[in-house]
N, C-alpha and C positions, 0 to 999 in steps of 0.2 A: 614326438613332436608338441612343440609346447603350443595344445591348439588355443592356448588364450593368446596369447602373442599372435598366430596366426589370422585368428580369427579378428583381432586387431586390424592385423593392416590386409587385410580383404575387408574390412568394413570401412577404413579409415580414409575420409571423405577427398575431394580433392578442393574444394571451397576452404576459404582462412574460414569465412562462417562457420561451418560442418566440421569442420580442426576441431575451431575455439568450442564447440558444443560439446565435443567427447571428452577436451581437455576439463572443461568446465565439469558436468556432468558424469566422468569415468564411465567405463563398457559400458556398465547395467543398465547406469541412470541414464544411459545414450539410448539404449536399444527401447527400453518404457517410452523414451520420447518419440522416437518415430514412429513406436506403435501407435501414442496418441495419433499425431499429426496426418499421419496416415490414414488413421482410422474416421478423423473428422470427414475427408471427404465422402465417405461409404457408410459412416453408422449413425444412428439415429442420434441427435441431439440427447444429450443427458448420461450419454452412458460412460459411466467412469471408470478411471485410469489410474492407478498408480504411479505415483514418479517419483523419482529420489535423487536427490543433489546432495555431494558431500559438505554444502553451505544450508541443508537443512538436518537439523540432528531425528527427525521422524520423518517415516513418507509423507506426502502428501497425495491428495487427489484432487484430478479436474475430470472437467466434463467436455466430451467431443463434440464439436457443430457449437461452441462457443468460444469467447474470448479468452476462454480459462487458459489456451496456450500461449495463447501472446501476453499476459502476463506473467506467467512462467516464465516466458522467452525475455520478459525485460529485466524481470528480478531474478534470475539463476545462470542465464546465461551471457546477455548483456551487462549485469552486475551493477545496476542503475544503482545501487544503494552502496556500490563497495566504495563511492568516494568519503562516505561515513566511516569507515573500517579503522581510524587511526585517533579518532575519538577515547575520549576516557568513558571507563564502564559508565552509560546512563544506571541513576535509579529507575526512574520511568519516563515510558515512551508512549505517548499518543498517537495513533495508528487510526490519521480522520481520513477514510474513505478506505479500510482494508478490504475491499474486495473478498473474494472467497481466500483471504490468513496466508497471500506466499511473502508478502512484505514483514508481516509480524511475524510469521515463521523464521524469518531472516534473521530480523532483529534478535531474536529470543534465543538463535542459536548463537549468532555472534556475540551477544554480550550475555554471558550462564548466566549473570545476580540479576538482570532487568529486569523490571514488569512492566506490560502494556496492557494498557487500555487501547481493545480495537473495537471502530465503530465503523459500524455497514448499515446502511438504510435499506439495500436492495430485499426480499424475504429470500430469495432464491442463492443468491450468493451469502448470505446468514445461515442460509443452514448448511453450506460447505464450509463456511468458515469455523462453525462452530466443529464438526468433526473433525478440519484440518490444524484448530488447535487443541484438542481434546488430549493430545500425549505433554501438551507443557503445565497441565493443569494448572494451580493457583496462580502462575505467574500471570498468565492472559486475564483479562477478565475482558467480556465482548460485550457490548452493548448495540443495541438493533434500534438505531436512531440515525439522525443526520445533524452534521454539524451546522450552526448557524449564528450569528451574532447575539441573538438571545434567546430565549424558552419560550416558544411560540408553536401553533402546527403545522401539520407539512405534512405534503402528500408528492408519490410519488409521480413526475410527467412519465406518460408514455412515450414521450419521442426519446430517441437517443441522436448520438453522432453522428450519424449516417448507415447505409442500411449496413446489417454485418455487426456492430457499432456498442453491444444492449451494455457494455461496460460505460457509456459514456448518458448515464440513465441523470436526469435533474431531480432537484427538487421545488415548489413553491412554495410559499405560505398558503393555508388554506383556514375552512373554521374546523372546528372541535368535529364537529357532529356529520361531516363529508365523507366517505366511503373510501377508507387506506387512510383515514387522517392517523399522523405517528409526530407523538410529541419530538421536538430539537432537544436537540441538547448544545452545550457550550463551551468554550474552552475554560471559563472562570468556572462551569459547574463539575467539568471533570476533574478539575483539579483538585477540588475542594472536596471531592467525593473520593482521591486517591490517597489521601493522608498523606500528602508530602507535600513541602515549599514550594518545589521549581518541576519544572518540566524539563529533564534532560537533552529529549530529542522529541520533535513534533514534529512529525512529519505527516501532508496535508494533501492531498489530492481526492479532491470532494467536487469535480465537474461545472466549476463555475462559480459554486458558493463559495466561494473562497471574494467573491467580490462583492460579498453581504457579510459575508467574516470581518474582513478588514474595515468596514465600512462603519461597523459600531462602536463600542468602548473595546480599544484596543490597551488597556490597561497592563491584562496580563503578561502582553509580550513583553513588560520586565521582571516577569519570572520564569521566564522560557531562556535557556541556554543556547539552543541550538535548533533552526528551521530546515526543513527541506520540504519544499514545495513546488507543488505544480500547477502555474497560473496558467490557465485558459483565457482562450477570448473569440472572439467573432470567428465565425458566422456560427459555429454549434452556441456558446456557450456567451454569456455573460463578458466583460471587462475586468478580470480580476489582478491586473499588474497595475493598472491605475492606481485605485485604492490602497494596496498593497503598497506601494513606492512612494503614495503621500505619508503612510505612517510607519514605515520601515525606521525611516533615515532618522537618529535622533536619538534610537534607543541603545544603540551600543555593540551595534552587529557591524561587520564586515562583512559584504555581500556579493557573492562568485556567480556563477552560470557552469551548471555542468550537463551537459543537455541540455533537457529538458527541465530541468530543478533547478532553482532557486536556490541557493544555499545561503542563510543565514546564521554566520558564528559569532558569540560574543564574543569583544575583542579580546577582553583585563576583566580581574576581579575577583569572578566568582567559575570558579572547576564545576565541571558537567556534573548534572544531578545533584549537586549538592544545597 
């Protein structure tokens, strides 16, 4: 008997979502995923689980009892960034709001010659981000900071986007001497430090801070070829869409909506990442 095929048939979920998860992750990856999601209900928060998926070249770690499972589901089962798979290889990807590194791992695996700068302010997320991206070596540069419109001091706010939504932590400006103060970064600074002339792909999921980023000097937009941004708004976040829509038109992008992502593709003139 082919025990692999037999086990696959026995475990084949009935719902479309579970079939999709099995198809996306493969049998071994799906079994690990089921162990994590079951463990979320019984294990102490922070227990580490290794997860695998064909869409990531190396195994990834997730913490039980956190939103890691939800982020993993978005990236690797629902394939939130699959809409970008058709673009030419970017030389430089900025992952602003990198969380624990799943989106960066997806990009590094999908575009094997690209370099990613991953920016994440939360210390716990950043610690796991460091472990998850270590196998990619020098192709991944990690920055523990928050993206803002300019260089200033920021502090993580204790509030989250509702109960159990620790992935939705925002930042606010603060004084340098306040506890937990971190020096913000901005797109100009990230680009200047990269050694590249352009950003091939700017992924932005920064929990409402886009309301500030797109209110400042946005001349850097002319050096970005593609944007994939999650624009937030009330009740948990400032309105990020209004300032975004005030500055992006006229910058040479075609804008579309794919799920929660606002996608801005440069129309013509310069190839991605060049």
